[in-house]
LOKOL-362001 format. One record per atom (N, C-alpha, C): residue number from 1; residue in three letters; z, y, x. Coordinates in nm, 2 decimals, padded with zeros to 4 digits. Example, Ala and Ser with C-alpha at 12.3 -4.5 7.8 and 13.67 -1.06 7.14 Angstrom:
BEGIN
 pos code      Z      Y      X
   1  Ala  00.78 -00.57  01.32
   1  Ala  00.78 -00.45  01.23
   1  Ala  00.78 -00.33  01.32
   2  Ser  00.71 -00.22  01.28
   2  Ser  00.71 -00.11  01.37
   2  Ser  00.79  00.00  01.29
% end
This chain:
BEGIN
 pos code      Z      Y      X
   1  Met  02.14 -03.89 -01.82
   1  Met  02.03 -03.90 -01.92
   1  Met  01.92 -03.81 -01.88
   2  Leu  01.79 -03.84 -01.90
   2  Leu  01.69 -03.76 -01.88
   2  Leu  01.66 -03.64 -01.97
   3  Asn  01.71 -03.67 -02.11
   3  Asn  01.71 -03.56 -02.20
   3  Asn  01.82 -03.47 -02.18
   4  Lys  01.89 -03.45 -02.06
   4  Lys  01.97 -03.34 -02.06
   4  Lys  01.93 -03.27 -01.90
   5  Leu  01.79 -03.30 -01.87
   5  Leu  01.75 -03.22 -01.77
   5  Leu  01.64 -03.12 -01.79
   6  Tyr  01.69 -02.99 -01.73
   6  Tyr  01.60 -02.87 -01.76
   6  Tyr  01.56 -02.82 -01.62
   7  Val  01.46 -02.75 -01.64
   7  Val  01.39 -02.68 -01.53
   7  Val  01.38 -02.53 -01.58
   8  Ala  01.40 -02.42 -01.46
   8  Ala  01.38 -02.29 -01.49
   8  Ala  01.29 -02.23 -01.37
   9  Leu  01.18 -02.15 -01.41
   9  Leu  01.13 -02.07 -01.29
   9  Leu  01.17 -01.92 -01.31
  10  Ile  01.23 -01.89 -01.19
  10  Ile  01.26 -01.76 -01.20
  10  Ile  01.17 -01.64 -01.17
  11  His  01.15 -01.55 -01.25
  11  His  01.04 -01.44 -01.20
  11  His  01.13 -01.32 -01.19
  12  Tyr  01.26 -01.31 -01.22
  12  Tyr  01.36 -01.20 -01.21
  12  Tyr  01.49 -01.27 -01.24
  13  Pro  01.59 -01.24 -01.14
  13  Pro  01.57 -01.16 -01.02
  13  Pro  01.54 -01.23 -00.89
  14  Cys  01.41 -01.17 -00.84
  14  Cys  01.41 -01.25 -00.70
  14  Cys  01.41 -01.16 -00.58
  15  Leu  01.39 -01.22 -00.47
  15  Leu  01.37 -01.13 -00.36
  15  Leu  01.23 -01.08 -00.34
  16  Gly  01.22 -00.95 -00.29
  16  Gly  01.08 -00.94 -00.23
  16  Gly  01.08 -00.95 -00.07
  17  Arg  00.97 -00.91  00.00
  17  Arg  00.96 -00.92  00.14
  17  Arg  01.07 -00.86  00.21
  18  Asp  01.12 -00.75  00.17
  18  Asp  01.20 -00.65  00.23
  18  Asp  01.35 -00.68  00.19
  19  Gly  01.36 -00.81  00.10
  19  Gly  01.49 -00.85  00.07
  19  Gly  01.56 -00.79 -00.04
  20  Lys  01.48 -00.70 -00.12
  20  Lys  01.52 -00.61 -00.25
  20  Lys  01.49 -00.70 -00.36
  21  Ile  01.59 -00.68 -00.46
  21  Ile  01.53 -00.74 -00.60
  21  Ile  01.42 -00.68 -00.67
  22  Ile  01.34 -00.79 -00.70
  22  Ile  01.21 -00.74 -00.76
  22  Ile  01.18 -00.86 -00.90
  23  Ser  01.08 -00.80 -00.96
  23  Ser  01.03 -00.89 -01.07
  23  Ser  00.89 -00.93 -01.02
  24  Thr  00.86 -01.06 -01.02
  24  Thr  00.75 -01.13 -00.99
  24  Thr  00.65 -01.14 -01.09
  25  Ala  00.52 -01.16 -01.06
  25  Ala  00.42 -01.18 -01.17
  25  Ala  00.41 -01.33 -01.21
  26  Val  00.40 -01.35 -01.34
  26  Val  00.39 -01.48 -01.40
  26  Val  00.22 -01.52 -01.38
  27  Thr  00.21 -01.64 -01.33
  27  Thr  00.06 -01.71 -01.30
  27  Thr  00.03 -01.81 -01.39
  28  Asn -00.10 -01.80 -01.46
  28  Asn -00.14 -01.87 -01.56
  28  Asn -00.11 -02.03 -01.52
  29  Ile -00.16 -02.04 -01.40
  29  Ile -00.13 -02.20 -01.33
  29  Ile  00.01 -02.24 -01.32
  30  Asp  00.11 -02.18 -01.31
  30  Asp  00.24 -02.20 -01.31
  30  Asp  00.28 -02.27 -01.45
  31  Ile  00.23 -02.17 -01.54
  31  Ile  00.27 -02.19 -01.69
  31  Ile  00.20 -02.36 -01.73
  32  His  00.09 -02.36 -01.68
  32  His  00.04 -02.50 -01.72
  32  His  00.07 -02.63 -01.65
  33  Asp  00.08 -02.59 -01.49
  33  Asp  00.10 -02.71 -01.41
  33  Asp  00.23 -02.75 -01.41
  34  Ile  00.33 -02.67 -01.41
  34  Ile  00.48 -02.69 -01.41
  34  Ile  00.52 -02.77 -01.54
  35  Ala  00.45 -02.71 -01.66
  35  Ala  00.48 -02.78 -01.79
  35  Ala  00.43 -02.90 -01.79
  36  Arg  00.31 -02.95 -01.73
  36  Arg  00.27 -03.09 -01.70
  36  Arg  00.35 -03.16 -01.63
  37  Thr  00.41 -03.12 -01.53
  37  Thr  00.49 -03.20 -01.45
  37  Thr  00.61 -03.23 -01.53
  38  Cys  00.69 -03.11 -01.60
  38  Cys  00.81 -03.16 -01.67
  38  Cys  00.80 -03.23 -01.79
  39  Arg  00.66 -03.23 -01.86
  39  Arg  00.66 -03.34 -01.94
  39  Arg  00.65 -03.48 -01.91
  40  Thr  00.57 -03.48 -01.77
  40  Thr  00.55 -03.63 -01.72
  40  Thr  00.68 -03.69 -01.68
  41  Tyr  00.76 -03.62 -01.64
  41  Tyr  00.90 -03.64 -01.60
  41  Tyr  01.01 -03.65 -01.71
  42  Asp  00.97 -03.62 -01.85
  42  Asp  01.05 -03.64 -01.94
  42  Asp  01.16 -03.53 -01.93
  43  Val  01.14 -03.40 -01.89
  43  Val  01.23 -03.29 -01.87
  43  Val  01.26 -03.22 -02.02
  44  Ser  01.36 -03.19 -02.05
  44  Ser  01.38 -03.15 -02.17
  44  Ser  01.32 -03.01 -02.23
  45  Lys  01.32 -02.92 -02.11
  45  Lys  01.27 -02.80 -02.15
  45  Lys  01.23 -02.75 -02.02
  46  Tyr  01.12 -02.65 -02.02
  46  Tyr  01.09 -02.56 -01.89
  46  Tyr  01.08 -02.43 -01.93
  47  Tyr  01.20 -02.36 -01.87
  47  Tyr  01.22 -02.21 -01.90
  47  Tyr  01.12 -02.13 -01.80
  48  Met  01.07 -02.01 -01.83
  48  Met  01.01 -01.93 -01.77
  48  Met  01.08 -01.78 -01.80
  49  Val  01.14 -01.74 -01.67
  49  Val  01.24 -01.64 -01.69
  49  Val  01.17 -01.50 -01.64
  50  Thr  01.14 -01.40 -01.72
  50  Thr  01.10 -01.29 -01.66
  50  Thr  01.15 -01.18 -01.76
  51  Asn  01.19 -01.05 -01.71
  51  Asn  01.23 -00.96 -01.77
  51  Asn  01.13 -00.83 -01.81
  52  Leu  01.01 -00.85 -01.78
  52  Leu  00.92 -00.77 -01.81
  52  Leu  00.83 -00.79 -01.92
  53  Pro  00.83 -00.72 -02.04
  53  Pro  00.75 -00.73 -02.14
  53  Pro  00.60 -00.77 -02.12
  54  Ala  00.54 -00.70 -02.04
  54  Ala  00.40 -00.73 -02.01
  54  Ala  00.38 -00.88 -01.98
  55  Gln  00.48 -00.93 -01.88
  55  Gln  00.49 -01.07 -01.83
  55  Gln  00.50 -01.17 -01.93
  56  Gln  00.61 -01.14 -02.03
  56  Gln  00.65 -01.23 -02.11
  56  Gln  00.53 -01.22 -02.24
  57  Gly  00.45 -01.11 -02.24
  57  Gly  00.32 -01.13 -02.33
  57  Gly  00.22 -01.23 -02.28
  58  Ile  00.22 -01.23 -02.15
  58  Ile  00.12 -01.32 -02.08
  58  Ile  00.15 -01.47 -02.12
  59  Ile  00.28 -01.49 -02.12
  59  Ile  00.34 -01.62 -02.14
  59  Ile  00.31 -01.66 -02.30
  60  His  00.35 -01.58 -02.37
  60  His  00.34 -01.59 -02.53
  60  His  00.19 -01.62 -02.57
  61  Arg  00.10 -01.55 -02.50
  61  Arg -00.05 -01.55 -02.54
  61  Arg -00.09 -01.69 -02.49
  62  Val -00.07 -01.73 -02.37
  62  Val -00.10 -01.87 -02.33
  62  Val -00.03 -01.98 -02.43
  63  Leu  00.10 -01.97 -02.45
  63  Leu  00.17 -02.07 -02.53
  63  Leu  00.09 -02.06 -02.67
  64  Lys  00.07 -01.97 -02.73
  64  Lys  00.02 -01.95 -02.86
  64  Lys -00.13 -02.02 -02.87
  65  Phe -00.22 -01.99 -02.78
  65  Phe -00.33 -02.07 -02.78
  65  Phe -00.34 -02.21 -02.76
  66  Trp -00.24 -02.25 -02.67
  66  Trp -00.23 -02.40 -02.67
  66  Trp -00.15 -02.48 -02.75
  67  Thr -00.05 -02.41 -02.81
  67  Thr  00.03 -02.49 -02.91
  67  Thr  00.00 -02.46 -03.06
  68  Lys -00.08 -02.34 -03.08
  68  Lys -00.10 -02.31 -03.22
  68  Lys -00.26 -02.29 -03.25
  69  Gly -00.32 -02.24 -03.13
  69  Gly -00.46 -02.21 -03.16
  69  Gly -00.57 -02.33 -03.13
  70  Val -00.69 -02.28 -03.07
  70  Val -00.79 -02.37 -03.06
  70  Val -00.78 -02.48 -02.95
  71  Gly -00.67 -02.45 -02.86
  71  Gly -00.61 -02.53 -02.74
  71  Gly -00.58 -02.66 -02.83
  72  Val -00.51 -02.65 -02.93
  72  Val -00.44 -02.78 -02.97
  72  Val -00.54 -02.90 -03.00
  73  Gln -00.68 -02.85 -03.05
  73  Gln -00.79 -02.94 -03.06
  73  Gln -00.86 -02.99 -02.93
  74  Tyr -00.87 -02.88 -02.86
  74  Tyr -00.94 -02.88 -02.73
  74  Tyr -00.88 -02.99 -02.63
  75  Asn -00.76 -02.97 -02.61
  75  Asn -00.69 -03.06 -02.52
  75  Asn -00.54 -03.07 -02.56
  76  His -00.51 -03.20 -02.64
  76  His -00.40 -03.22 -02.70
  76  His -00.28 -03.26 -02.59
  77  Asn -00.32 -03.30 -02.48
  77  Asn -00.22 -03.34 -02.37
  77  Asn -00.17 -03.22 -02.32
  78  Arg -00.26 -03.12 -02.29
  78  Arg -00.22 -02.98 -02.24
  78  Arg -00.11 -02.93 -02.35
  79  Ser -00.14 -02.94 -02.48
  79  Ser -00.08 -02.87 -02.57
  79  Ser  00.06 -02.92 -02.59
  80  Glu  00.06 -03.05 -02.56
  80  Glu  00.19 -03.13 -02.60
  80  Glu  00.29 -03.09 -02.48
  81  Ala  00.23 -03.07 -02.34
  81  Ala  00.31 -03.02 -02.25
  81  Ala  00.36 -02.89 -02.26
  82  Leu  00.28 -02.79 -02.31
  82  Leu  00.31 -02.66 -02.33
  82  Leu  00.41 -02.64 -02.44
  83  Asn  00.41 -02.73 -02.53
  83  Asn  00.54 -02.72 -02.63
  83  Asn  00.68 -02.73 -02.57
  84  Tyr  00.67 -02.77 -02.42
  84  Tyr  00.82 -02.77 -02.37
  84  Tyr  00.86 -02.64 -02.31
  85  Val  00.74 -02.54 -02.32
  85  Val  00.79 -02.42 -02.25
  85  Val  00.85 -02.31 -02.32
  86  Val  00.96 -02.26 -02.28
  86  Val  01.03 -02.15 -02.35
  86  Val  01.05 -02.04 -02.26
  87  Gln  01.01 -01.92 -02.30
  87  Gln  01.02 -01.79 -02.21
  87  Gln  01.16 -01.73 -02.25
  88  Lys  01.22 -01.68 -02.15
  88  Lys  01.36 -01.61 -02.16
  88  Lys  01.36 -01.48 -02.07
  89  Gly  01.43 -01.41 -02.11
  89  Gly  01.42 -01.25 -02.01
  89  Gly  01.50 -01.27 -01.91
  90  Tyr  01.63 -01.35 -01.92
  90  Tyr  01.71 -01.34 -01.79
  90  Tyr  01.78 -01.48 -01.81
  91  Leu  01.83 -01.53 -01.68
  91  Leu  01.89 -01.69 -01.68
  91  Leu  02.01 -01.69 -01.77
  92  Glu  02.09 -01.59 -01.78
  92  Glu  02.19 -01.59 -01.86
  92  Glu  02.15 -01.66 -02.02
  93  Glu  02.04 -01.61 -02.06
  93  Glu  02.00 -01.66 -02.19
  93  Glu  01.95 -01.79 -02.19
  94  Val  01.91 -01.85 -02.08
  94  Val  01.89 -02.00 -02.06
  94  Val  02.02 -02.08 -02.04
  95  Leu  02.11 -02.02 -01.97
  95  Leu  02.25 -02.09 -01.99
  95  Leu  02.28 -02.10 -02.12
  96  Asp  02.28 -01.99 -02.19
  96  Asp  02.34 -01.99 -02.35
  96  Asp  02.26 -02.09 -02.43
  97  Glu  02.14 -02.09 -02.40
  97  Glu  02.08 -02.18 -02.50
  97  Glu  02.10 -02.31 -02.47
  98  Ile  02.09 -02.37 -02.33
  98  Ile  02.14 -02.50 -02.31
  98  Ile  02.27 -02.53 -02.37
  99  Glu  02.37 -02.43 -02.34
  99  Glu  02.49 -02.47 -02.40
  99  Glu  02.50 -02.49 -02.54
 100  Ser  02.43 -02.39 -02.64
 100  Ser  02.40 -02.43 -02.76
 100  Ser  02.34 -02.56 -02.80
 101  Ile  02.26 -02.61 -02.72
 101  Ile  02.19 -02.74 -02.74
 101  Ile  02.29 -02.84 -02.72
 102  Glu  02.35 -02.85 -02.58
 102  Glu  02.43 -02.97 -02.53
 102  Glu  02.58 -02.97 -02.57
 103  Gly  02.62 -02.84 -02.61
 103  Gly  02.78 -02.83 -02.61
 103  Gly  02.84 -02.80 -02.50
 104  Glu  02.77 -02.77 -02.39
 104  Glu  02.86 -02.72 -02.27
 104  Glu  02.74 -02.66 -02.17
 105  Lys  02.78 -02.58 -02.08
 105  Lys  02.70 -02.50 -01.99
 105  Lys  02.65 -02.60 -01.89
 106  Pro  02.52 -02.60 -01.84
 106  Pro  02.46 -02.69 -01.74
 106  Pro  02.53 -02.69 -01.61
 107  Val  02.52 -02.79 -01.54
 107  Val  02.52 -02.79 -01.38
 107  Val  02.41 -02.73 -01.34
 108  Ile  02.42 -02.63 -01.26
 108  Ile  02.31 -02.56 -01.20
 108  Ile  02.28 -02.60 -01.07
 109  Val  02.16 -02.62 -01.04
 109  Val  02.11 -02.66 -00.91
 109  Val  02.00 -02.57 -00.82
 110  Phe  02.04 -02.54 -00.72
 110  Phe  01.97 -02.43 -00.64
 110  Phe  01.85 -02.49 -00.57
 111  Thr  01.72 -02.45 -00.55
 111  Thr  01.62 -02.50 -00.47
 111  Thr  01.59 -02.37 -00.38
 112  Ser  01.57 -02.43 -00.24
 112  Ser  01.52 -02.32 -00.14
 112  Ser  01.45 -02.40 -00.03
 113  Ala  01.37 -02.33  00.04
 113  Ala  01.30 -02.39  00.17
 113  Ala  01.41 -02.38  00.28
 114  Lys  01.52 -02.34  00.27
 114  Lys  01.62 -02.33  00.39
 114  Lys  01.75 -02.41  00.34
 115  Ile  01.84 -02.46  00.44
 115  Ile  01.95 -02.55  00.40
 115  Ile  02.04 -02.45  00.37
 116  Arg  02.12 -02.47  00.26
 116  Arg  02.22 -02.38  00.20
 116  Arg  02.36 -02.45  00.20
 117  Pro  02.47 -02.37  00.16
 117  Pro  02.59 -02.43  00.15
 117  Pro  02.59 -02.52  00.02
 118  Asn  02.68 -02.64  00.01
 118  Asn  02.69 -02.73 -00.09
 118  Asn  02.54 -02.80 -00.12
 119  Thr  02.46 -02.81  00.00
 119  Thr  02.34 -02.89  00.00
 119  Thr  02.38 -03.05 -00.02
 120  Val  02.29 -03.09 -00.12
 120  Val  02.29 -03.24 -00.16
 120  Val  02.15 -03.29 -00.14
 121  Ser  02.16 -03.41 -00.11
 121  Ser  02.04 -03.50 -00.09
 121  Ser  01.97 -03.52 -00.23
 122  Tyr  01.83 -03.55 -00.25
 122  Tyr  01.77 -03.59 -00.37
 122  Tyr  01.83 -03.71 -00.41
 123  Glu  01.86 -03.81 -00.33
 123  Glu  01.92 -03.95 -00.38
 123  Glu  02.05 -03.91 -00.45
 124  Glu  02.14 -03.81 -00.39
 124  Glu  02.27 -03.79 -00.44
 124  Glu  02.27 -03.72 -00.59
 125  Met  02.18 -03.62 -00.57
 125  Met  02.15 -03.52 -00.71
 125  Met  02.07 -03.66 -00.80
 126  Gly  01.99 -03.71 -00.76
 126  Gly  01.90 -03.83 -00.86
 126  Gly  02.02 -03.90 -00.92
 127  Glu  02.13 -03.97 -00.84
 127  Glu  02.21 -04.04 -00.90
 127  Glu  02.31 -03.96 -01.00
 128  Phe  02.34 -03.84 -00.97
 128  Phe  02.43 -03.77 -01.06
 128  Phe  02.35 -03.73 -01.20
 129  Ile  02.21 -03.71 -01.19
 129  Ile  02.13 -03.70 -01.30
 129  Ile  02.13 -03.83 -01.38
 130  Glu  02.11 -03.94 -01.30
 130  Glu  02.12 -04.07 -01.38
 130  Glu  02.25 -04.10 -01.46
 131  Lys  02.35 -04.09 -01.38
 131  Lys  02.50 -04.13 -01.43
 131  Lys  02.58 -04.01 -01.52
 132  Ser  02.54 -03.91 -01.50
 132  Ser  02.64 -03.82 -01.56
 132  Ser  02.59 -03.78 -01.68
 133  Asp  02.70 -03.73 -01.80
 133  Asp  02.63 -03.70 -01.93
 133  Asp  02.62 -03.55 -01.92
 134  Lys  02.64 -03.46 -01.81
 134  Lys  02.64 -03.32 -01.83
 134  Lys  02.49 -03.27 -01.82
 135  Pro  02.46 -03.18 -01.88
 135  Pro  02.33 -03.13 -01.87
 135  Pro  02.31 -03.07 -01.73
 136  Val  02.20 -03.07 -01.66
 136  Val  02.16 -03.02 -01.53
 136  Val  02.06 -02.95 -01.56
 137  Leu  02.05 -02.82 -01.49
 137  Leu  01.93 -02.71 -01.47
 137  Leu  01.91 -02.70 -01.34
 138  Val  01.80 -02.73 -01.30
 138  Val  01.73 -02.71 -01.17
 138  Val  01.64 -02.57 -01.16
 139  Ile  01.68 -02.50 -01.08
 139  Ile  01.64 -02.36 -01.08
 139  Ile  01.53 -02.34 -00.96
 140  Phe  01.40 -02.29 -00.97
 140  Phe  01.30 -02.26 -00.88
 140  Phe  01.29 -02.11 -00.87
 141  Gly  01.26 -02.05 -00.76
 141  Gly  01.26 -01.92 -00.73
 141  Gly  01.09 -01.88 -00.72
 142  Thr  01.07 -01.75 -00.73
 142  Thr  00.93 -01.71 -00.67
 142  Thr  00.93 -01.59 -00.58
 143  Gly  00.83 -01.52 -00.55
 143  Gly  00.87 -01.41 -00.44
 143  Gly  00.90 -01.48 -00.33
 144  Trp  00.98 -01.43 -00.25
 144  Trp  01.06 -01.46 -00.13
 144  Trp  01.19 -01.54 -00.16
 145  Gly  01.22 -01.58 -00.29
 145  Gly  01.32 -01.67 -00.30
 145  Gly  01.42 -01.60 -00.41
 146  Leu  01.53 -01.66 -00.43
 146  Leu  01.64 -01.63 -00.51
 146  Leu  01.74 -01.56 -00.46
 147  Pro  01.79 -01.44 -00.51
 147  Pro  01.90 -01.37 -00.45
 147  Pro  02.06 -01.45 -00.46
 148  Pro  02.14 -01.38 -00.35
 148  Pro  02.27 -01.44 -00.35
 148  Pro  02.35 -01.46 -00.48
 149  Glu  02.33 -01.38 -00.57
 149  Glu  02.39 -01.38 -00.69
 149  Glu  02.34 -01.50 -00.78
 150  Ile  02.23 -01.53 -00.76
 150  Ile  02.17 -01.66 -00.85
 150  Ile  02.25 -01.76 -00.77
 151  Glu  02.23 -01.78 -00.62
 151  Glu  02.28 -01.89 -00.56
 151  Glu  02.44 -01.91 -00.59
 152  Asn  02.50 -01.81 -00.60
 152  Asn  02.65 -01.82 -00.62
 152  Asn  02.68 -01.87 -00.77
 153  Met  02.60 -01.89 -00.86
 153  Met  02.60 -01.93 -00.98
 153  Met  02.59 -02.08 -00.98
 154  Cys  02.54 -02.14 -00.88
 154  Cys  02.49 -02.30 -00.86
 154  Cys  02.60 -02.36 -00.79
 155  Lys  02.63 -02.47 -00.86
 155  Lys  02.72 -02.58 -00.81
 155  Lys  02.68 -02.66 -00.68
 156  Tyr  02.53 -02.68 -00.70
 156  Tyr  02.47 -02.76 -00.57
 156  Tyr  02.34 -02.68 -00.54
 157  Ser  02.29 -02.71 -00.42
 157  Ser  02.18 -02.69 -00.36
 157  Ser  02.12 -02.79 -00.31
 158  Leu  01.97 -02.81 -00.34
 158  Leu  01.90 -02.96 -00.30
 158  Leu  01.87 -02.91 -00.15
 159  Glu  01.87 -03.02 -00.09
 159  Glu  01.81 -03.00  00.05
 159  Glu  01.65 -02.96  00.05
 160  Pro  01.59 -02.87  00.16
 160  Pro  01.46 -02.84  00.16
 160  Pro  01.36 -02.95  00.15
 161  Ile  01.24 -02.93  00.10
 161  Ile  01.15 -03.03  00.10
 161  Ile  01.09 -03.02  00.26
 162  Arg  01.07 -03.13  00.31
 162  Arg  01.05 -03.13  00.46
 162  Arg  00.90 -03.22  00.45
 163  Gly  00.81 -03.17  00.54
 163  Gly  00.68 -03.24  00.56
 163  Gly  00.68 -03.28  00.70
 164  Asn  00.57 -03.29  00.75
 164  Asn  00.53 -03.36  00.87
 164  Asn  00.51 -03.25  00.99
 165  Ser  00.54 -03.12  00.94
 165  Ser  00.52 -03.01  01.06
 165  Ser  00.62 -02.92  01.01
 166  Ser  00.62 -02.80  01.11
 166  Ser  00.72 -02.69  01.07
 166  Ser  00.67 -02.58  00.98
 167  Phe  00.55 -02.61  00.91
 167  Phe  00.52 -02.52  00.81
 167  Phe  00.59 -02.59  00.67
 168  Asn  00.63 -02.46  00.61
 168  Asn  00.72 -02.51  00.48
 168  Asn  00.70 -02.38  00.38
 169  His  00.58 -02.38  00.35
 169  His  00.55 -02.28  00.25
 169  His  00.47 -02.33  00.12
 170  Leu  00.54 -02.43  00.06
 170  Leu  00.47 -02.48 -00.06
 170  Leu  00.44 -02.39 -00.18
 171  Ser  00.36 -02.40 -00.26
 171  Ser  00.35 -02.34 -00.39
 171  Ser  00.46 -02.40 -00.47
 172  Val  00.51 -02.29 -00.55
 172  Val  00.63 -02.34 -00.64
 172  Val  00.59 -02.47 -00.73
 173  Arg  00.48 -02.46 -00.78
 173  Arg  00.43 -02.58 -00.87
 173  Arg  00.42 -02.70 -00.79
 174  Ser  00.41 -02.72 -00.66
 174  Ser  00.40 -02.85 -00.56
 174  Ser  00.54 -02.87 -00.55
 175  Ala  00.62 -02.79 -00.53
 175  Ala  00.75 -02.79 -00.50
 175  Ala  00.82 -02.84 -00.62
 176  Val  00.79 -02.79 -00.74
 176  Val  00.85 -02.85 -00.85
 176  Val  00.82 -03.00 -00.88
 177  Ala  00.70 -03.04 -00.86
 177  Ala  00.65 -03.17 -00.86
 177  Ala  00.72 -03.26 -00.77
 178  Ile  00.72 -03.23 -00.64
 178  Ile  00.77 -03.31 -00.54
 178  Ile  00.93 -03.35 -00.58
 179  Ile  01.02 -03.24 -00.62
 179  Ile  01.14 -03.23 -00.63
 179  Ile  01.17 -03.34 -00.77
 180  Leu  01.10 -03.31 -00.86
 180  Leu  01.13 -03.40 -00.96
 180  Leu  01.10 -03.55 -00.94
 181  Asp  00.97 -03.57 -00.86
 181  Asp  00.96 -03.70 -00.83
 181  Asp  01.06 -03.75 -00.74
 182  Arg  01.13 -03.67 -00.65
 182  Arg  01.25 -03.75 -00.58
 182  Arg  01.35 -03.75 -00.66
 183  Leu  01.38 -03.66 -00.74
 183  Leu  01.50 -03.68 -00.83
 183  Leu  01.52 -03.81 -00.93
 184  Ile  01.40 -03.81 -01.00
 184  Ile  01.38 -03.91 -01.10
 184  Ile  01.30 -04.04 -01.04
 185  Ser  01.41 -04.14 -00.99
 185  Ser  01.36 -04.24 -00.95
 185  Ser  01.27 -04.35 -01.03
 186  Glu  01.18 -04.43 -00.97
 186  Glu  01.14 -04.54 -01.06
 186  Glu  01.21 -04.61 -01.14
 187  Lys  01.33 -04.63 -01.10
 187  Lys  01.47 -04.70 -01.17
 187  Lys  01.49 -04.63 -01.30
 188  Val  01.51 -04.48 -01.28
 188  Val  01.54 -04.42 -01.40
 188  Val  01.45 -04.43 -01.50
 189  Met  01.32 -04.40 -01.44
 189  Met  01.20 -04.41 -01.53
 189  Met  01.18 -04.54 -01.61
 190  Asn  01.19 -04.63 -01.54
 190  Asn  01.17 -04.78 -01.58
 190  Asn  01.28 -04.82 -01.70
 191  Glu  01.43 -04.77 -01.67
 191  Glu  01.52 -04.78 -01.78
 191  Glu  01.49 -04.71 -01.90
 192  Thr  01.43 -04.60 -01.90
 192  Thr  01.42 -04.51 -02.02
 192  Thr  01.28 -04.58 -02.11
 193  Glu  01.20 -04.65 -02.02
 193  Glu  01.10 -04.73 -02.11
 193  Glu  01.12 -04.86 -02.17
 194  Glu  01.26 -04.91 -02.14
 194  Glu  01.29 -05.03 -02.18
 194  Glu  01.34 -04.99 -02.33
% end
């Protein structure tokens, strides 16, 4: 069921260029664009995970403007999408909140530009999302990707997005849009509209 699908964008812990654990910076466009994509595909919540108070403050200011401030009247559609955004400090907090909502921990799905162990196709995961009654959390990394301790928490890893060239460096907001589109088939969307 689509109302059990969740997305998280991880800003901590992430890998830096040198392979060390870092916190990455929140970008305004990722708040807006990923929220709009999640709303379009009927995702339950979009979690932005950052441990840095200054970065959390950026998220809160953006959300306040668009969900309680002038932005509500300025652009209702954007306001509606941003109501789906939740800020958390750590992935564990996301898992706890989903468990409190759903009554069980979610199945966690890893995304990467590289093939990983336990890789499944978009078709297989889309079918799982459609037919399972379990909550599913698809996580996306920033920086140079997610560290092994996050990958080890995941039951599945999605196959990488492949284009028509060897270049494979999509922005995370593009990757979220492509992956959700591949996971949520027209069949699923049509069934929810009936």
